[in-house]
N, C-alpha and C positions, 0 to 999 in steps of 0.2 A: 242459168242466163247470165249474160255478160252485159253491163252498160258502160258506155264511154265517159270518161272524165277527164279534164284537162286542168290539172293542179297549176295554179298560177306560179307558184313558187319554184315548181320543177320545170315548168314550161315545156310540158311532154305530155304526150296521150298516155292514159292509164286504162287498163281494164279492171274493173272491179266486180268481183262477184257479190250480186244483190242479196244473197242469203247466206248465212253460216250453215256448212254441212255438218249435222248431227251424226256423230259416229259412236257404236257401242262395242266395247271390248270385253273379253272375259279375262280375268285375273289369271296371269300366267300364260295366257294365249297371244296372238299377234294380230296387228291390224295393218291396213294400208290406206294411206291418205294420198288421194290423187287428183292433182290440179287438172282442171278441163281446160287446156290451152286454146285460145281463140285461133280460127283459121289464119294461116299465113306468119304466126308468130314464131320467129326464129330465135330461139333462147341463147343467151349469151351467159348470164349470170343467175343463179337461184340461191335463195336464202331461206332456210327453213326454221322457225323459231318457236319456242314453247313460251307462251305469253304468261310467265309466272312473275313473281315480284321483281326478279332480276333479269326478264325478257331475255331467256336463256337461246342462244344460237345452238341448234341441234346438227344440223348439216348445211352443206353448201356446196355449190358447183360454179367454177369460175375459168375460164380459158381452157376448157375441156378436161379439167380434173376435178373431181368430186372429193370431198373431206367430211368426216364426221368430228365433231368437236370433242376433244379428249376430257375437257372440264365438264362437259355436260353429264347430267344424271342418266342421259340415254346412252353414253359412250359403251361400245361393245353390243348394244341391243338394236341399233338403227341400220338400215341400208337405204342408199339412194339409187333407185333405179335408173335406167337408161331414158324413161319417160319422166323423170324427175318425181315419181311417186316415192313417198317415205313410208319404209315398212318398219315398224318397231315390234320386237319381240319381248318375251318376258315381262308381260305387262303387270305393273305394280300400282296400287291405289294411288300414289302420288303423281302417276302419270295423267290423270284426269285433268282437263282444263282446256284452253284454248291454244291453238296452233295457227300460226300464219305461213303462208308461202309467198314470197315476194320474188318476182321474176323480171329479168331485163332483157329485151331482145338487142339485137344488134344494131338498131338504131336509137337505142336509149328508151324506148318505151317500156312502161312497167305493166306488170299484171299482179294483181292481190287475190290471193283465195284464202278463208279462213274455216277451219274445222273446230267443233268442239268435241272432244273426246270424254266419254264416261266408262269408267273401268269398273265393272260389276264381278262380285264374287258368284260364282255358279251356284244355284240352288240344290241342295242335297234332297234326296228323296224324303218326302215327310213321314211323320208317324202320327196315326190318329188313336187316341185314347178315348175310351166310352165311359161315361158315368151314369149310372141309374139313379135318378132323382126321385122316384118314388114308384112303388108297385113291383112286383115281380110275379104277378099271377097272369098266366096266359091267358084267362077268361076276360081280364079288365084291361089289358095292355100297360104301358108305362111311359114316363117321361124320361128323354134322355138328353145328355149334353155330350157333344162331340167335340173334342180339343185336337186341333190339327197344328203340329210343330215342325220345323225343320231346323236341323243343327247347324247348316251352312247357308250363306246367300246373303246378298245386300238388296235392300229396297224391295223386300219380298212381299207380294199380295197374295191373299188366298180366296180361292172360289170353291162353290160347292155344286155337285149334281146329284141327284137322286134318281135311281132306277127301281122299278118295281120288282126286278129279279125274274120278269118275263120278256125282257127285251124292249120295254118301252117306259118313258119317263114315269116317275111316281107323282101321282096327283096329291100332292100334300103341301102343309104350310110349315114354315119354319122360321125360327129369328136368329139373326147374327149378332155377335158381340165381338169386342176387340179387334175391330177391323176386319172381321170376317174369320178371325182364327177359331172363334167358338160358334158351334151351331146348337140350337135347342129345339126339340121337336116331341111330339106325342106319337107313339107308335100303337097300332091295334093289332090283334092277333093275324089279322089279313095281310100285316106288313111283314110277316115272318121272313119273307125272302128279299125284302127290300135291301138295297146297297147304297151308301153314301160314298161319294168319291170327294176327296180334297185335292186340289190341284194348288200347290204352291209355285209362284213364278215371278220372274223378273224381266227386264227387257232382253236378255240374252239365254235363258234357260228355264225349264220347268221339271217338276216332278209330281207324280201322282200316287195316291194310296186310297185303297177301298176298304169299306168294313160293312159288316152286316149287323147292325145294333140290337136287333131283336134277340140274337144271341145273349145278350146281357140281361135282358128281361126275362128270359126263360132260365137265366142261371146255368148255361151251358158253359160258360168261362167264369166260373167262381173264382174269388180273390181278385182277379184283375179289374172286376167292375165293381169291386166295393169300396174303392177308394173316394175320399172326399173330393168334390168339384173343386176346380181352381178358381173358387170366387176371389174377386178382387174388391173389397167394400161389400156392400150388400148383395144379397143374392139376386140375379136378374128375374 
């Protein structure tokens, strides 16, 4: 949505975007920042800036010619389209931040659009480790701790789902620790086919991994399940 403003100092009508557009990019990937020009706006000049400490000019268009600024950190990685869309490739962590697009039409009117870019590292497929906390007798069941970790990814969150192994959700309770990365639950012999799936995700990607923890209770995966759990401080 665009609203009309009349800056006193500029003595000209300006179109200003009411909201900053949020844009998510993947490290090493590319994004497009596209200004939604008002109807009838005949563009004469365009100035794209990265609002860093130095208020860096990234690309411009004037008198029918476009240019990318050679001193910019984006030099060689940006293109300015015919519709004045700014495309940035080879995204880096330092590219995150605010971008502004100032446009001037043939009558001297201005339009201003702002974008906030966040660059994320893609999430790698997670790995689940199972730690048996007590009991290994199939008749009595046991308590287990599941630890989910990923080797790559920024701003990662963890969620869990449980399945009975018969195609329906598992009717069980569990406790989460460390922001959802650790799950603790108790298993009964009837849970021998139950699987737990960990999803590691951020705004641009996600990965999944599943495990059947009863195998640890029954000793089918000996050695791997005898490690000490990754307690931090007191045992939960």
